[in-house]
NUSE-662445 format. One line per 2 residues: number of its first residue (from 0); their letters; for each residue z negated, y negated, x of C-alpha. Coordinates in Angstrom, 2 decimals. Layout:
<nodes>
NUM	A	Z Y X; ...
</nodes>
This chain:
<nodes>
0	XX	8.71 58.46 101.07; 8.11 56.12 103.98
2	XX	4.73 54.62 104.74; 4.85 51.01 103.59
4	XX	1.93 49.62 105.56; -0.08 50.12 108.69
6	XX	-3.03 51.37 106.64; -0.87 54.16 105.21
8	XX	0.29 55.41 108.59; -2.88 55.14 110.71
10	XX	-5.39 57.89 110.03; -8.26 55.81 111.46
12	XX	-7.62 53.04 108.95; -7.43 55.57 106.12
14	XX	-10.79 57.03 107.14; -12.27 53.52 107.37
16	XX	-10.87 52.54 103.95; -12.15 55.77 102.41
18	XX	-15.60 55.17 103.85; -15.61 51.60 102.53
20	XX	-14.50 52.82 99.10; -17.26 55.46 98.99
22	XX	-19.90 52.95 100.13; -18.76 50.33 97.63
24	XX	-18.95 52.76 94.69; -22.44 53.96 95.66
26	XX	-23.72 50.43 96.31; -22.77 49.47 92.74
28	XX	-25.18 52.13 91.47; -27.92 51.33 93.98
30	XX	-27.78 47.57 93.35; -29.52 47.87 89.98
32	XX	-32.35 49.76 91.71; -32.58 47.13 94.48
34	XX	-31.92 49.80 97.08; -29.51 49.76 100.01
36	XX	-27.32 52.71 100.90; -29.37 53.31 104.07
38	XX	-32.58 53.30 102.02; -31.11 55.84 99.61
40	XX	-29.84 58.07 102.43; -33.27 58.07 104.04
42	XX	-34.96 58.92 100.73; -32.41 61.69 100.18
44	XX	-33.03 63.10 103.66; -36.78 62.92 103.25
46	XX	-36.55 64.67 99.88; -34.52 67.47 101.42
48	XX	-36.52 67.77 104.65; -39.88 67.70 102.88
50	XX	-38.79 70.70 100.84; -38.49 72.76 104.05
52	XX	-41.06 71.10 106.37; -44.58 69.82 105.96
54	XX	-44.41 67.09 108.62; -41.34 64.96 109.14
56	XX	-40.96 62.36 111.87; -38.80 59.23 111.65
58	XX	-36.57 60.32 114.52; -35.89 63.69 112.84
60	XX	-34.83 61.94 109.64; -32.56 59.44 111.42
62	XX	-30.96 62.29 113.38; -30.56 64.37 110.20
64	XX	-28.38 61.70 108.58; -26.87 60.21 111.73
66	XX	-28.30 56.72 111.32; -29.10 54.85 114.52
68	XX	-32.84 54.99 115.31; -33.20 51.19 115.34
70	XX	-31.45 50.82 111.97; -33.57 53.65 110.57
72	XX	-36.76 52.03 111.86; -36.00 48.79 110.00
74	XX	-35.10 50.77 106.88; -38.34 52.79 107.04
76	XX	-40.27 49.52 107.17; -38.42 48.24 104.07
78	XX	-39.14 51.46 102.18; -42.78 51.29 103.23
80	XX	-43.05 47.69 102.00; -41.63 48.80 98.64
82	XX	-44.28 51.57 98.48; -41.68 54.37 98.43
84	XX	-42.91 55.95 101.66; -45.89 55.89 103.99
86	XX	-45.85 56.17 107.77; -48.61 57.44 110.02
88	XX	-48.84 57.39 113.77; -49.72 60.80 115.13
90	XX	-50.20 60.48 118.89; -47.16 58.46 119.94
92	XX	-46.14 55.21 118.19; -42.49 56.23 118.60
94	XX	-43.07 59.41 116.60; -44.30 58.28 113.22
96	XX	-44.80 60.86 110.50; -43.14 59.78 107.27
98	XX	-44.18 60.88 103.82; -42.45 60.16 100.53
100	XX	-44.79 58.69 97.95; -44.62 59.56 94.23
102	XX	-42.90 56.23 93.49; -40.19 57.06 96.06
104	XX	-39.79 60.63 94.82; -39.42 59.46 91.21
106	XX	-36.90 56.80 92.22; -34.85 59.31 94.19
108	XX	-34.89 61.79 91.31; -33.66 59.04 88.94
110	XX	-30.84 57.90 91.22; -29.70 61.21 92.71
112	XX	-27.83 62.54 89.64; -25.96 59.22 89.34
114	XX	-24.92 59.33 92.99; -23.86 62.99 92.74
116	XX	-21.75 62.24 89.68; -20.09 59.27 91.39
118	XX	-19.34 61.32 94.51; -17.83 64.06 92.35
120	XX	-15.54 61.48 90.73; -14.47 60.19 94.15
122	XX	-13.89 63.55 95.83; -12.66 65.66 92.91
124	XX	-9.14 64.52 93.83; -9.35 66.87 96.82
126	XX	-9.65 69.86 94.47; -9.44 73.11 96.46
128	XX	-8.95 71.18 99.72; -12.55 69.91 99.77
130	XX	-13.72 72.65 102.15; -10.83 72.09 104.60
132	XX	-11.19 68.30 104.40; -14.90 68.53 105.18
134	XX	-14.19 70.82 108.14; -11.50 68.43 109.40
136	XX	-13.94 65.52 109.38; -16.52 67.66 111.20
138	XX	-13.93 68.56 113.82; -13.22 64.88 114.44
140	XX	-16.96 64.30 114.93; -17.30 67.25 117.31
142	XX	-19.50 69.22 114.93; -19.45 72.92 114.16
144	XX	-17.25 74.03 111.29; -17.61 76.89 108.86
146	XX	-14.91 79.41 108.17; -14.42 80.27 104.53
148	XX	-14.28 83.99 103.76; -11.14 85.18 102.02
150	X	-11.66 86.04 98.40
</nodes>
């Protein structure tokens, strides 16, 4: 069957549309919690990083999720104003230590299962191609890929 539109034949547009679709579905969930997608992603990263590290700096978190440092900085300030996180200056103002507060941890734990369920609904269509699809996206981004052992 022939592609009927530009968006069906250009892989870049398909990736863009998929990203917009994913963001739109997650934003619907986050809206009722008055949380942006960036705020959620930072809380998710902090939750994960705090489980393996005692001190976490802003720049480590922004790098972990791939959010621009300036965007992350604004988002950290928003989360701090909502009393979800606290920030402390260690020795350099550019390297603030970030800590998730109980209110932020509880919020993340409430939202996380909803987000996971929504992502499963979106990506379950890939079925057994999920691993290969993920590796393909990593290849495009110049990241390391994993090879799946034969079963």
